[in-house]
N, C-alpha and C positions, 0 to 999 in steps of 0.2 A: 759828444761822447769822449771819454778819455782816450789818449793815444795808446796803441798797443805797445807791449814791451819790445824794445829793439832786439835784434838778433844778437848783438854784442853783449847786452845785459843778460840774455837768456844763456849765452855761452858761459858767462862768468858764473851765473847761478848753477849751471850744470857741473861746474868743477867739483871734484871730489875733495878738494882741500877745505878744511874748516876755516871759518872767518872769525877772527877775534877783534872786537871793537875795544880800543884802548883810549883811556883819558887819564892824564896825570899818573902814569905808571900803574894804573889799576885796571885789571881786566874786568869789563863790565859784562860781557857775554861771549860765549863761543858756540857756534852752531855749524852743522854740516849743511852744505847746500843741498837742495832738493835734487832728486834724480831726474833724468830726462822724462821718465814716465810720469813723475809727479808734476813736472812742468807742463806736459801735454794735458794732463788732467786739469790743471789750473787754467790753462788757456781755453779748454773746452767749457769749463765752468764760467769763465769770463765772457765767452761768446754767448753762452746761454743767458747770462745776466744782461748782456747788451740787448739781446732780442727781447727779453721781458720788459726792460726799461723802455725800449722803443715802442712796444706794443701798448704800454700804459701811457705813452707820451710823457714820460717823467722828465722833469727839469733837473738833469744831473748836476749842473752847476749850482742850482738852488739847494739840492740835497747836500752837496759838499759844504756849501756856506752854512747851512743849518747845522750840520755835524760839527764844523769848526766852532761855531758860536756856542754850541752845547758843551764842547770840550774845554773851552777857554777858562771857565771858572776852576775846572779840575786841574789844569796845568799850573795855574798860579798858586793853588793851595799846596802843591808838593814841595815847595821851597827847599 
């Protein structure tokens, strides 16, 4: 199973400050971090998903590898 989000990352994500990603002096995106309630809801959904995957005995690493393989052609075509 994937590792849970660390407390320090949750704290950063709960910050009210917008986050701007920059590359070559060009703003790519700006977003507000989710609220504490949003994060709690995401964690609850993640826990529910973990239980569903465990109940189905899903190979999470295999699913991730399959997803990455399926996305690979899309990433190269964006050039």
